[in-house]
C-alpha positions in Angstrom: -49.4 36.2 -3.2 -47.1 34.4 -0.8 -49.1 31.2 -1.2 -49.0 31.4 -5.0 -45.2 31.9 -5.0 -44.8 29.0 -2.6 -47.0 26.7 -4.8 -45.2 27.7 -8.0 -41.8 27.5 -6.2 -42.4 24.0 -4.7 -44.1 22.5 -7.8 -40.9 22.1 -9.9 -39.1 20.6 -6.8 -41.9 18.1 -6.2 -41.9 17.1 -9.9 -38.2 16.6 -9.9 -38.3 14.6 -6.7 -41.0 12.3 -8.2 -39.0 11.8 -11.4 -35.9 11.0 -9.4 -37.9 8.5 -7.3 -39.3 6.8 -10.4 -36.0 6.7 -12.2 -33.9 6.2 -9.1 -33.5 2.4 -9.6 -31.6 2.7 -12.9 -29.7 5.7 -11.7 -28.5 4.0 -8.6 -27.7 0.8 -10.6 -25.4 2.8 -13.0 -23.7 4.4 -10.0 -23.3 1.1 -8.2 -21.9 -0.6 -11.4 -19.2 2.1 -11.7 -18.4 1.8 -8.1 -18.1 -2.0 -8.4 -15.7 -1.7 -11.4 -13.5 0.8 -9.5 -13.5 -1.4 -6.4 -12.4 -4.4 -8.5 -9.6 -2.5 -10.2 -8.4 -1.2 -6.8 -8.4 -4.7 -5.3 -6.4 -6.0 -8.3 -3.7 -3.3 -7.7 -3.6 -4.1 -4.0 -3.4 -7.8 -4.5 -0.5 -7.4 -7.1 1.4 -5.1 -4.6 1.0 -7.6 -1.8 2.0 -10.5 -4.0 5.2 -8.5 -5.0 6.0 -7.8 -1.4 5.5 -11.4 -0.5 7.8 -12.5 -3.3 10.4 -10.0 -2.1 10.5 -11.6 1.4 10.7 -15.1 -0.2 13.6 -14.0 -2.4 15.4 -12.5 0.5 14.9 -15.6 2.6 16.6 -17.7 -0.1 19.7 -15.5 -0.1 22.7 -17.4 1.3 24.0 -14.3 3.1 20.7 -14.2 5.1 20.9 -17.9 6.0 24.5 -17.8 7.3 24.5 -17.2 11.1 28.0 -15.8 10.9 26.5 -12.7 9.3 23.9 -12.1 12.0 24.5 -9.4 14.5 27.3 -7.8 12.6 26.3 -4.2 11.6 29.5 -3.4 9.7 29.3 -2.5 6.0 31.8 -5.3 5.2 29.2 -7.8 6.3 27.8 -9.5 3.1 24.3 -9.6 4.6 24.3 -5.8 5.1 25.6 -5.4 1.6 22.8 -7.6 0.2 20.2 -5.6 2.3 21.7 -2.4 1.0 21.4 -3.8 -2.6 17.8 -4.6 -2.1 17.2 -1.1 -0.6 18.7 0.7 -3.6 17.5 -1.8 -6.2 13.8 -1.6 -5.2 13.7 2.0 -4.1 10.4 1.6 -2.3 11.5 0.4 1.1 12.8 2.8 3.8 14.2 0.1 6.2 14.8 -3.6 5.9 15.3 -5.7 9.0 16.2 -9.4 9.5 14.6 -10.4 12.8 14.8 -13.8 14.6 11.5 -15.6 15.5 12.1 -14.4 19.1 12.2 -10.7 17.9 16.0 -10.2 18.1 17.4 -7.9 15.4 19.9 -9.8 13.3 20.7 -7.3 10.6 19.6 -3.9 9.1 20.4 -2.0 6.0 22.8 1.0 6.3 21.7 3.0 3.3 18.4 4.4 2.2 16.6 3.9 -1.1 18.6 6.7 -2.7 21.9 5.2 -1.6 22.5 7.8 1.1 23.8 6.6 4.5 21.2 5.6 7.1 22.1 5.3 10.7 20.6 2.0 11.9 23.3 1.2 14.5 20.9 2.3 17.3 18.5 -0.5 16.4 
């Protein structure tokens, strides 16, 4: 009785396994095609985001307030450079902190407000 139940219990599993093996190629191909489409879409979104961030840095670098050494190292809110950085912060709303750093790594300026326009204590930087 146990042997009969085992044979009848395993028979459908073996048949399904054989069908899956025979049809596995097209099944896997459909899954792989969907995965490739999603990967392409995700890469497109990532590339657009990186290009936008790259453009942000280029635009900031062209700002005359960032190019004027008289504005560097002055953390006061009256500094035009800090004002520009605060404007970028609230205008974009995606950054938490913006820093202008020299090639040697010296901090030249930092924003003083967060993305929602609330004060941000960056004097310790």
